[in-house]
C-alpha positions in Angstrom: 60.4 28.3 -29.3 56.8 28.0 -28.4 54.4 30.9 -27.6 53.0 30.1 -24.2 50.0 32.1 -23.0 48.0 32.5 -19.8 44.9 32.5 -22.0 43.7 29.4 -23.9 42.7 30.6 -27.3 41.1 28.6 -30.1 40.6 25.4 -28.1 37.3 23.5 -28.7 35.2 22.8 -25.5 36.4 19.2 -25.2 40.0 20.3 -25.3 39.4 23.3 -23.0 37.9 21.2 -20.2 41.0 19.0 -20.1 43.5 21.9 -20.2 41.9 24.2 -17.7 41.1 21.6 -15.1 43.4 22.5 -12.1 42.8 19.2 -10.3 45.3 16.2 -10.6 45.6 15.0 -14.2 46.9 11.7 -12.8 43.8 11.2 -10.8 41.5 12.2 -13.7 43.3 9.6 -15.9 43.2 6.9 -13.2 39.4 7.5 -12.7 38.7 6.8 -16.4 41.2 4.0 -16.9 41.4 0.5 -15.4 45.0 0.0 -16.7 46.6 3.4 -16.1 50.4 3.4 -16.4 53.6 5.5 -16.4 55.9 4.4 -19.2 59.1 5.5 -20.9 60.6 7.1 -17.8 63.7 9.2 -18.5 65.3 11.0 -15.6 68.6 12.8 -15.9 70.4 16.1 -15.6 69.8 18.1 -18.8 69.7 21.5 -20.4 66.5 23.5 -20.3 64.6 24.2 -23.5 64.7 27.7 -24.8 61.2 28.5 -23.6 61.7 27.0 -20.1 64.5 29.0 -18.6 62.5 32.1 -17.7 59.6 30.2 -16.1 62.1 28.0 -14.2 64.1 31.0 -13.0 67.3 29.5 -14.3 69.7 30.7 -17.0 69.4 28.9 -20.3 73.0 27.8 -20.0 72.4 26.0 -16.7 71.2 22.4 -16.2 68.3 21.0 -14.2 66.9 17.6 -13.2 64.6 16.5 -16.1 61.9 13.8 -15.9 60.0 12.7 -19.0 57.3 10.1 -19.0 54.2 9.0 -20.9 51.0 8.5 -19.1 49.0 5.7 -20.7 45.8 3.7 -20.6 46.1 0.1 -21.6 49.5 1.0 -23.1 48.0 3.7 -25.3 49.8 7.1 -24.9 47.5 9.8 -23.6 49.8 12.5 -22.1 53.6 13.1 -22.4 54.8 14.8 -19.3 58.1 16.8 -19.1 59.1 18.1 -15.7 62.1 20.2 -14.7 63.5 20.8 -11.2 66.2 23.4 -11.0 69.1 22.2 -8.9 68.2 24.6 -6.1 64.8 22.7 -5.8 66.5 19.3 -5.2 66.5 19.6 -1.5 64.4 18.4 1.4 61.1 16.7 0.4 61.6 17.3 -3.3 64.9 15.4 -3.5 62.8 12.2 -3.4 61.3 13.2 -6.8 64.5 12.1 -8.4 63.7 8.5 -7.6 60.0 8.2 -8.5 60.5 5.6 -11.2 57.2 4.6 -12.6 55.2 6.3 -9.9 53.3 9.4 -11.2 54.7 12.8 -10.2 51.2 14.2 -10.0 50.2 11.9 -7.2 53.1 13.1 -5.1 52.4 16.8 -5.9 48.7 16.7 -5.1 49.1 14.6 -2.0 51.3 17.2 -0.4 49.2 20.0 1.2 52.2 22.3 1.3 52.5 22.3 -2.5 50.9 25.2 -4.3 50.2 25.4 -8.0 50.7 28.6 -9.9 48.8 29.7 -12.9 48.5 27.5 -16.0 50.0 28.4 -19.4 48.9 27.0 -22.7 50.4 26.3 -26.1 49.8 24.5 -29.4 53.1 22.8 -29.9 54.2 22.4 -33.6 56.4 19.7 -35.1 59.5 21.9 -34.8 59.3 21.9 -31.0 61.5 19.3 -29.2 58.7 18.3 -26.8 56.3 17.7 -29.8 59.0 15.5 -31.3 59.4 13.4 -28.1 55.7 13.2 -27.5 54.7 11.8 -30.9 57.3 8.9 -31.0 54.5 6.3 -30.3 51.9 7.9 -32.6 51.3 6.4 -36.0 49.8 9.6 -37.5 51.2 12.7 -35.6 48.8 15.7 -35.9 49.8 19.1 -37.1 50.1 20.3 -33.5 49.6 19.1 -29.9 47.8 20.9 -27.1 50.0 21.5 -24.1 49.9 23.2 -20.7 52.5 23.9 -18.1 52.6 25.2 -14.6 54.9 25.7 -11.7 54.4 23.9 -8.4 55.9 25.6 -5.3 56.9 24.1 -1.9 58.9 26.0 0.6 60.1 28.6 -2.0 61.3 25.9 -4.4 59.7 25.2 -7.7 59.2 22.4 -10.2 57.9 23.1 -13.7 55.5 20.5 -15.2 54.6 20.5 -18.9 51.9 18.1 -20.1 51.5 17.4 -23.8 48.1 15.9 -24.7 47.8 13.2 -27.3 44.6 13.7 -29.5 43.1 10.4 -28.1 42.9 11.8 -24.6 40.1 14.2 -25.8 38.0 11.3 -27.0 36.2 8.8 -25.0 37.7 5.9 -26.9 40.3 5.2 -24.2 37.9 5.8 -21.3 37.4 2.4 -19.5 35.8 3.1 -16.2 36.5 0.7 -13.4 32.8 0.3 -12.8 32.0 -0.9 -16.4 
């Protein structure tokens, strides 16, 4: 189980600026990348991870709709995103989130003025965490830990929990290929 905190402790400035930015991560990546993509889409009914049930407001024994994708620039993995929608949230407008395919979730969330984002939580995920293990699949040299953040998005009393796990390369400018270059 990971130790999530509302306070970002021990993060270098370059990491901190990425994790604390409350604007759309999708838009930030698109701005810096000509060839932005959403890859490895997995959408299914699944069990919550041990450290997700409380924030999702669902018993650990219950299932939820789970979406996992990798946000890429020129096929290089930058962010692994893991989202859960409790079954009670799969109504109305949010039911369409089940069929996003390769469209980014963030674009849908930030385009809807009725969606509110709650506070951010931060964590350094270690190799023993299931999300770390899924995130590093495409990395040749996985680091000791990965920085992650998560938050809840609310619309009409229904929530979705989004966890974003940052690959080390996202903090460098090596992937940054501006459309104006």
